[in-house]
C-alpha positions as CSV (number, residue, x, y, z in Angstrom):
1,M,0.1,-0.1,-0.4
2,E,1.7,3.5,-0.5
3,K,2.3,5.9,1.7
4,T,-0.9,9.2,1.8
5,R,1.2,10.4,4.9
6,Y,4.0,11.7,6.2
7,S,4.4,10.8,9.7
8,N,4.3,12.8,12.9
9,E,8.4,11.8,13.3
10,E,8.5,13.3,9.3
11,R,6.3,15.8,10.1
12,Q,8.0,17.5,13.3
13,E,11.6,17.3,11.1
14,F,9.5,19.4,8.4
15,K,8.1,21.8,11.1
16,T,11.6,22.8,12.1
17,L,13.0,23.7,8.6
18,I,9.7,25.7,8.4
19,L,10.4,27.2,11.8
20,C,14.5,27.7,11.0
21,K,13.1,29.2,7.5
22,L,10.7,31.3,9.6
23,E,12.9,32.7,11.5
24,K,16.2,33.4,8.9
25,A,12.5,35.3,6.6
26,R,11.5,37.7,9.5
27,Q,14.9,39.1,10.1
28,D,15.2,39.4,6.6
29,Y,11.7,41.4,6.3
30,G,12.8,43.0,9.5
31,L,16.3,44.3,7.2
32,Y,14.5,45.6,4.2
33,K,11.6,46.9,6.1
34,N,14.5,48.9,7.9
35,A,16.2,49.9,4.7
36,I,13.0,51.4,4.1
37,T,11.9,53.8,6.9
38,Q,16.1,54.6,7.6
39,G,17.5,56.3,4.7
40,D,20.7,57.6,5.5
41,G,20.4,58.0,9.4
42,N,22.6,55.7,10.9
43,D,21.6,54.0,14.6
44,T,24.8,54.6,16.7
45,Q,23.3,52.0,18.9
46,D,24.3,48.9,18.1
47,T,27.5,48.6,17.3
48,S,27.9,45.4,17.2
49,P,29.5,44.7,13.6
50,T,27.8,42.1,12.3
51,F,25.1,44.4,11.9
52,K,27.1,47.4,10.6
53,V,27.6,45.2,7.4
54,L,24.2,43.9,6.9
55,E,22.8,47.2,8.1
56,E,25.3,49.7,5.6
57,G,24.3,46.6,2.3
58,A,21.0,47.3,3.3
59,A,21.2,51.0,3.0
60,T,22.7,50.6,-0.4
61,L,19.1,49.2,-1.2
62,S,16.9,51.8,-2.8
63,K,13.5,52.6,-1.2
64,E,11.7,50.6,-4.5
65,E,13.8,47.9,-4.2
66,A,14.0,47.2,-0.4
67,G,10.2,47.4,-1.1
68,K,9.6,44.5,-3.5
69,L,11.8,43.1,-1.4
70,A,10.1,43.5,1.8
71,Q,7.1,42.6,0.0
72,R,8.5,38.7,-1.3
73,Q,9.7,38.4,1.9
74,Q,6.6,38.8,3.7
75,K,4.7,36.4,0.6
76,F,7.5,34.3,1.6
77,I,6.5,33.7,5.1
78,Q,2.9,33.8,4.8
79,H,3.5,30.8,2.9
80,L,5.5,29.3,5.4
81,E,3.2,30.0,7.9
82,A,0.4,28.3,5.9
83,A,3.0,25.2,6.0
84,L,2.7,24.9,9.1
85,I,-1.0,24.8,9.2
86,R,-0.9,22.1,6.9
87,I,1.3,20.5,9.7
88,E,-0.9,20.9,12.2
89,N,-3.6,19.8,10.0
90,K,-1.3,16.2,8.8
91,T,-2.1,17.7,5.1
92,Y,1.8,18.6,4.7
93,G,3.6,17.3,1.7
94,I,0.3,16.0,0.3
95,C,0.0,17.3,-3.9
96,R,-3.1,20.0,-3.9
97,E,-3.7,19.1,-7.8
98,T,-3.2,14.7,-7.6
99,G,-3.2,14.0,-3.7
100,A,0.1,11.9,-4.1
101,L,3.2,12.6,-1.4
102,I,5.3,15.7,-3.0
103,S,8.5,13.8,-2.2
104,K,10.6,15.3,0.7
105,E,13.8,16.3,-1.7
106,R,11.3,18.7,-3.1
107,L,10.0,19.2,0.4
108,R,12.7,20.2,1.8
109,A,14.4,22.6,-0.6
110,V,11.0,23.9,-0.9
111,P,8.7,23.3,2.1
112,H,6.0,25.7,1.3
113,A,5.4,23.3,-1.8
114,T,2.0,21.9,-2.1
115,L,2.5,20.7,-5.7
116,S,4.5,17.6,-6.6
117,I,6.6,17.6,-9.5
118,D,5.0,16.1,-12.0
119,A,2.0,18.4,-10.9
120,K,4.2,22.1,-11.2
121,N,6.0,20.3,-14.9
122,S,2.4,20.1,-16.8
123,Q,1.3,23.6,-15.2
124,Q,3.6,25.2,-17.4
């Protein structure tokens, strides 16, 4: 019999992966938002060298670029949050077109995927 769902352990593995990606995505989103609102104001409060490098890099983005990146990041965050909901209701990893399981390799690469590779390719 073919497996139709991932086990609790497998879903937990994906949940951990998604939570890590979500944390990083939220940090990036914050940097983009900061680039939009900050302009040229240098904040001397944070002297962390890493933060300074990131901030200087973000400062070179135009407000328009930062806005587009922030929008994309926000959409990515929403997709990851939706994937967490699918994990909770045990529908995670099931292709919305075919009902078959999406391969673990695909989910590790794109943890918010809702289509198997076959279904994705047939859309094009």
